[in-house]
C-alpha positions in Angstrom: -11.3 -56.5 13.2 -14.9 -55.3 13.4 -13.8 -52.7 16.0 -10.9 -51.4 13.9 -13.1 -51.2 10.8 -15.6 -49.3 12.8 -13.0 -47.0 14.3 -11.4 -46.4 10.6 -14.8 -45.5 9.2 -15.6 -43.2 12.2 -12.2 -41.5 11.5 -12.8 -41.1 7.8 -16.3 -39.8 8.5 -14.9 -37.2 11.1 -12.2 -36.3 8.6 -14.8 -35.8 5.9 -17.3 -33.8 8.0 -14.2 -31.5 9.2 -13.2 -31.0 5.5 -16.9 -30.2 4.5 -17.2 -27.8 7.4 -14.2 -25.9 6.4 -15.1 -25.8 2.8 -18.6 -24.5 3.8 -16.8 -21.9 6.1 -14.6 -20.8 3.3 -17.5 -20.7 1.0 -19.6 -18.6 3.3 -16.8 -16.2 3.9 -16.1 -15.7 0.3 -20.0 -15.1 0.0 -19.8 -12.6 2.8 -17.0 -10.7 1.1 -18.8 -10.7 -2.1 -22.0 -9.7 -0.6 -21.0 -7.0 1.8 -18.2 -5.4 0.2 -18.9 -1.8 -1.0 -19.0 -0.9 -4.6 -16.2 0.7 -6.5 -16.8 3.9 -8.7 -18.1 3.2 -12.2 -15.6 4.2 -14.9 -15.3 3.7 -18.7 -13.2 0.8 -20.0 -9.7 1.8 -19.8 -10.2 4.8 -17.3 -9.3 4.7 -13.8 -11.2 6.5 -10.9 -10.1 9.6 -9.7 -7.7 9.2 -6.7 -6.4 5.8 -7.8 -2.5 5.4 -7.6 -0.3 3.9 -10.3 3.4 2.6 -10.3 5.9 1.4 -12.8 3.8 -1.2 -14.2 0.6 -1.1 -16.3 -2.2 -1.2 -13.5 -3.7 1.2 -11.1 -5.1 0.5 -7.6 -8.3 2.2 -6.1 -8.6 3.6 -3.4 -5.1 4.7 -2.4 -5.6 3.5 1.0 -7.9 1.2 2.8 -9.1 2.0 6.3 -11.4 -0.4 8.4 -12.9 -0.3 11.9 -15.5 -1.9 14.0 -18.3 -0.4 11.6 -16.7 -1.6 8.3 -14.6 -4.9 8.1 -15.0 -5.3 4.5 -13.6 -3.3 1.6 -13.1 -3.3 -2.2 -9.9 -2.7 -4.0 -10.1 -2.2 -7.9 -7.3 -3.2 -10.2 -7.4 -1.3 -13.5 -5.3 -2.2 -16.7 -4.4 0.9 -18.3 -3.0 -0.6 -21.4 -4.3 -2.4 -24.3 -2.4 -5.6 -23.4 -3.6 -8.4 -21.3 -1.7 -9.0 -17.9 -1.8 -11.4 -15.0 -1.2 -10.4 -11.3 -0.8 -12.2 -8.1 -2.5 -10.5 -5.1 -0.9 -10.8 -1.7 -1.0 -9.0 1.6 2.4 -8.3 3.4 3.5 -6.6 6.4 5.8 -3.5 6.1 7.4 -1.1 8.3 8.2 2.6 7.9 11.5 4.2 8.8 11.8 7.9 10.1 13.0 8.9 6.3 9.6 7.7 5.2 10.8 4.6 3.4 8.6 1.4 4.0 10.2 -2.1 3.8 8.6 -5.5 3.9 9.5 -7.2 7.3 11.1 -10.3 5.5 13.8 -7.9 3.6 14.7 -5.3 6.1 17.9 -3.2 5.7 20.2 -3.2 8.8 19.2 -1.3 11.8 15.5 -1.2 10.8 13.3 -2.6 13.8 9.9 -4.1 14.0 9.3 -3.9 17.7 6.5 -1.3 17.5 4.7 -2.6 14.3 1.3 -4.1 14.7 0.9 -6.4 11.7 -2.6 -7.1 10.3 -1.8 -9.8 7.8 -2.9 -12.6 10.2 -6.4 -11.7 10.3 -6.9 -10.3 6.7 -8.8 -12.5 4.1 -9.1 -11.6 0.5 -10.3 -13.0 -2.9 -9.3 -13.6 -5.6 -5.5 -14.2 -5.1 -4.5 -14.1 -8.8 -6.4 -12.3 -11.7 -6.0 -12.0 -15.4 -7.1 -8.6 -16.9 -7.5 -8.0 -20.5 -6.7 -4.8 -22.0 -8.4 -1.9 -20.5 -10.2 -4.3 -18.1 -10.9 -3.9 -14.3 -11.2 -6.6 -11.5 -12.4 -6.1 -8.0 -10.7 -7.7 -5.1 -12.6 -8.1 -1.9 -10.9 -8.1 1.5 -12.2 -8.7 5.1 -10.6 -8.1 8.5 -11.4 -10.6 11.2 -9.4 -9.3 14.2 -9.7 -11.6 17.4 -12.2 -10.4 20.2 -9.1 -10.0 22.6 -7.0 -7.9 20.3 -5.8 -4.8 22.2 -7.0 -1.4 21.0 -4.9 0.4 18.5 -4.1 0.5 14.6 -3.0 -2.6 12.7 -1.6 -2.4 9.3 -0.6 -4.6 6.2 -0.1 -3.8 2.7 -2.1 -4.8 -0.2 0.3 -5.8 -3.2 -0.5 -6.7 -6.8 2.6 -8.1 -8.6 2.7 -8.7 -12.4 3.2 -12.4 -13.6 5.6 -12.7 -16.5 3.9 -13.8 -19.7 5.0 -16.8 -21.6 7.7 -15.9 -23.9 10.1 -17.9 -26.0 12.6 -19.5 -23.5 15.4 -19.4 -26.3 18.0 -22.1 -26.1 18.7 -24.5 -23.3 22.3 -24.5 -21.9 22.6 -28.0 -23.4 21.8 -26.5 -26.7 23.9 -23.7 -26.2 27.1 -25.7 -25.3 26.3 -28.8 -27.4 27.8 -27.7 -30.7 30.9 -29.9 -31.2 32.2 -27.8 -33.9 32.0 -24.7 -31.7 29.2 -23.0 -33.7 26.9 -23.0 -30.7 25.8 -19.6 -29.8 26.8 -17.8 -26.7 25.0 -18.4 -23.4 22.8 -15.5 -22.3 20.7 -14.4 -19.4 16.9 -13.6 -19.8 15.7 -11.1 -17.3 11.8 -10.6 -16.8 11.0 -7.6 -14.5 8.1 -8.1 -12.2 6.3 -4.9 -11.4 4.4 -4.4 -8.3 2.2 -1.8 -6.7 0.9 -1.7 -3.0 -1.7 0.5 -0.9 -1.8 0.3 2.9 -4.5 -1.4 4.7 -5.3 0.0 8.0 -7.4 -1.9 10.7 -8.3 0.1 13.8 -9.5 -1.6 16.8 -11.3 0.2 19.7 -10.4 3.6 20.5 -7.3 5.5 18.9 -5.5 8.6 19.4 -3.4 11.0 17.4 -1.5 14.3 18.3 0.6 15.8 15.3 3.2 18.5 15.2 5.5 20.4 12.8 9.2 21.0 13.8 12.5 22.2 12.2 10.8 24.1 9.2 13.3 25.7 6.9 15.1 25.7 3.5 17.2 23.0 2.4 19.5 22.5 -0.8 18.9 19.4 -2.7 20.3 18.1 -6.0 17.2 19.3 -7.7 17.3 22.7 -6.3 16.0 24.8 -3.2 13.4 22.9 -1.2 11.6 23.1 2.1 12.3 20.8 4.8 10.4 19.8 8.0 10.0 17.1 10.7 6.2 15.8 11.4 6.0 14.6 15.0 3.4 11.9 16.0 2.2 10.6 19.2 -0.7 8.2 20.0 -1.9 4.9 18.6 -3.1 6.1 15.2 -1.2 7.0 12.0 -1.2 10.5 10.5 -2.0 10.7 6.7 -2.8 13.8 4.8 -1.6 16.7 2.6 0.9 19.2 3.3 0.7 22.8 1.8 3.2 25.5 2.2 1.9 29.2 1.7 3.4 32.6 1.6 1.8 35.9 3.0 0.4 37.9 0.0 0.4 34.7 -2.7 -2.4 32.9 -3.9 -0.3 30.2 -5.3 1.2 27.4 -3.0 4.9 27.7 -2.4 4.9 23.8 -2.1 2.4 21.1 -1.9 2.5 17.3 -1.1 -0.3 14.9 -1.2 -0.7 11.6 0.8 2.0 12.0 3.4 1.9 9.4 6.0 3.4 8.8 9.4 2.7 5.2 10.7 2.6 4.5 14.5 6.0 2.6 14.6 7.7 5.8 14.1 7.5 8.9 16.3 8.5 11.4 13.7 9.2 11.6 9.8 11.6 13.7 7.8 9.9 15.4 4.9 11.3 17.6 1.9 9.1 19.4 -0.5 10.3 20.8 -3.6 9.2 24.3 -4.5 6.2 24.4 -6.9 7.0 25.3 -10.7 3.9 27.8 -10.6 5.3 29.7 -7.7 7.1 33.1 -8.2 10.2 32.5 -6.3 10.9 36.2 -6.5 8.3 36.5 -3.5 10.7 34.6 -1.1 12.2 37.8 0.1 13.7 37.8 3.5 11.2 38.5 6.3 8.3 36.8 4.3 6.3 34.5 6.5 5.6 31.0 5.0 2.9 28.6 6.8 3.1 24.8 6.7 -0.4 23.3 7.2 -0.8 19.4 7.5 -4.4 18.6 6.5 -6.1 15.2 7.4 -7.1 12.9 4.7 -8.1 10.1 6.8 -9.7 10.1 10.0 -11.5 13.4 9.7 -10.9 14.7 6.1 -10.3 18.5 6.0 -9.3 19.0 9.4 -5.9 20.4 10.3 -3.6 18.0 12.0 -0.9 20.4 12.5 0.3 24.1 11.3 3.2 26.2 12.0 5.0 29.2 10.3 8.7 30.2 9.8 10.2 33.3 8.3 12.4 33.5 5.1 15.9 34.4 6.4 
């Protein structure tokens, strides 16, 4: 009995020490995230930083894209409530895959025919805090995120998507089904369905390990007809282990106003090309698009080497 009791005590002590070590490790990690994460821009209450992204809901995220490498493994993401109403949000990190049409889908909800074979997910080695936030009207909150890839991870680019999803606020639940059908005299109201939309917004988190390469091209340039009118279509080709991300500008010889422009166009490493269609700028004088006019399409980097030209090509108005 003495031996059994001693063994139980040792087991309990080992379990307690293990739990304490895990707790201290989590605390240290959270402290590392808090201490080392870079600060976000200062803005007035209710305002959002330039370059933030918004969705259908009531919050903005900043920055529009997070990139980490061996020199920076910790990042800050700001959530900004644009309204005067409070809101609560769940924070998660999910893996998503891009299609050649430029659509991005969560890996747990893929349409038929979309493959994850070439995707390099990052969710397994990302840590973030907090995981749920409540924002008062015009309030902001910083979420810290840390990348801890294993030492033997092959060189390349890994990606996940930071997602903030609104939590429905408590509202009157209305009648229960029993209440609705319980009127013996038939005076009970009809049964209804309460739908609560949950708005979400996400940004990519890029983690680069070791050396990465990229080669970009522009092909199949020309005009296309869309339901919204005449537009310019093209194919962005990509080779290498790194994603492309930047702005596309179409210019016409003899005009200072862009024919078309699109910002934040990405091509992720799981695809070799992406189809892009740009509507004509409302400010551009379309009478200048005479046959023989030379149009130049330029894809400018806004990621690895901001401002550098990733690819450029020209075509002639038929």
